[in-house]
N, C-alpha and C positions, 0 to 999 in steps of 0.2 A: 241600837241598830236603826231605829226610825230616823234618828238624827243623821246617820250616814246616808240613808236613802234620800233625805231632804237635801243634803249637800250634793249628792249625785245629780238629782233632778235640777237643782239650781245651775250646776255646771253644764248640763245638757242644753240649757237655754242659750248657751254661748253668749250671754250678755256680760260684757266686760265689767259692768257695775256690780253684778252678782259675784263675779270672781274676786274683784277687788275688796268687796265687803267681807267675803269669807276669809281671805288671806289677812286682811288688816285686823280681823277679830281673833287671830291666833290659831286658825285651823291647821296650818301646816305642822307645827310641832305635835299637836294632838294626834293627827293622822299618823305621823311617824311613830309615835308612842304605841298606837294601836298595832302597827306593823310589827313592832318589836315584842309586844306583850301578849297579843291575842293568839290563841290557837284555833280560832274559828275561821274556817276557810271563807265563808261569806263576808266576814268582817275584813279579812285580809284582801279579798278580791275588790270590795268596794273602796276600801282605803287607798289601794294602789290605783284604782280607776280615777278617783278624785284627784290624786296627786298627778296623774298623767295629764289631766286638764290644766292644772296649775303650772305644770312644767313647760307648757308652751310659751310662757312668758319668761324671758331671760332672767329678770330679777327674781322671779319666783323660783326658777330652777336653781339659782345659786343659794337661795334660802332653804330649799328642800335638801340640797346636798349638805349645807352647813348644819341642818337639824339632824343629820345622821341617817338619812333615808336610804342611801345607796347600799350598805351592807345587808339590811333586811330585805330589800328588793332583790338583791342577788340570791339570797337564800330561797326566796319564793320561786326562783326559776327551776328548782330541783324537780326531778322526775316524780318524786313522791307527792307532789302537789297537784290539785285538779287543774284541768286545762284553763279554766277561767281565771284562776289565780296566776298561772304562768303567763297567760295572755296580757293581763293588766300589769303585772310586774314588768314584763318586757316592754310594754307600751310606755310605762312611766320612765324606765331607763332610756328608752328611745327618745322621749321628750328631753331628758337631761343631756343626752349625747348629741342631739341635733343642734346645729349652729348655722343658721341661715345668714347671719350678719357678720360672721367672723369675729364675734365678741371674744376677746381674750379670756374672760372669766368662763364663758361657756366652753370654749375650746379646751380649757384646762380640765373640765369635767370628764373629757374622754379618757384622760390618763387616770383620773381618780376612779372612774368606773372599772377600768381594766385592773387597777391596783387592788380593788376590792374582790377580784377573782371572778369577774363576770364573763370573761371570754370562754373558758372551758364549758360552763353550763349552757351558754348560748349556742356554742357549737354542737353540744349534745342534742339540743332541741331541733337541730336540722335533720335529725334521723327520722326514718320512716315511721317510727312508733309515735310520733308527735302529731297532735291535731294540726290540720292544715293552716288555720289562721295563726296558730302559735309559731309554726315554722316561718310563715311570711314575716311576722313581727321580728323573730330572732334574726333573720337575714337583714332586715332593715336596720336593726340596732348595730349589727356588726358592720354594715356599710358606713354608718356614721362614725363608729369607733375607728374604722380603718383610715380615716383622715389623719390620724396620728401615726407617724411612721413606725414607732415601736409596736403599736397595736397591730399593724399589718403583719409583721413578723410573728407576733403571738397568735394571731388567728390562723395563719398557715401552720405553725408548729402544733396547734391544738388539733390538727387533722381535718380542718374545714373543707379543704379542696375536693376530695372525693364526694363528700356529702353535698357540696354545692353543685358539682357536676350532676349528681343524681337528681337534684331539683330541676335541672334543665329538661328532664324527660317529659314526654307528653303525659298529661294526667296530673301533673303538679299544679298547685294553685297558681293562677296567673301572676299574682303579686310576688309569690315566692320565686317563680321563674325569672321575673324581671329583676328582682333584687339580687338573685343569685348570679345572673349574667353580669350585673354591674359590679358585684363584689369580686367575681373572678377577674374582671378587667382590671380592677384596682390591684389585685394580687399578682398580675403579670409583671410587676416591677422587678421581680427576681427570676432569673433564668430557671433555677431549680423548681420554682412553682409551676412554670410553663411545662416542664417535663412531667410533673405530677399530673397536671391537667390532661395532657395528651394521653398519658398512660391510663387515666381514669375514663377515657372515651369522650372527652369534651368536644373534639372537632366535629364529628357528625351531628352532635346535638346542637352546637352553635349554628352550623349551616342550616339545620332544620328549622331553627328559630327564625332565620332570615326569610324562610318560605311562608311563615305564618302571616295571615292578613293583619293581625294586631301590630306587627313590626313594620308594616309598610309605611 
């Protein structure tokens, strides 16, 4: 456990040399093994957190996926897990799904994550019973996954739209509101989705967001 804390603290320095030294020393497969084999929530939480830092680098992200991290990270999204575990698992998946440079290898991970069954549990995390920071992360991951056309349809089919509309309501975390509005915009590519949004009460909530000082 102390070794994991040391890794975490080295990652928090955000020093590229520290991250490079950790990954070149074989940290990634060992962390993935811990995700798969440990039943300790603190071990799972910190392992996922360290992987989330590594995943910000495209080369590391591909290595993490190749090491088999995606299925155990998806498992950690389940409602039976503590909020800290869900938060860091979604954060790691978000790093793997994010593609700022349109890297073909990174873009392919969006389909891999969806194929591992990530979309339904991520959608479930949008519900009111989920911790606010976890909900915000879940929406962010879904936004990244939605850059894949097939994933957009899967997100809507999983029942995300009413939950996203609910996140637009006052009192929702600002990050969750922002990401929910963005994802709903992405999902308007299908007329049927627009009908569901309107029926869920999206229009007055969207208009209300335009009146908020933060959206000016």
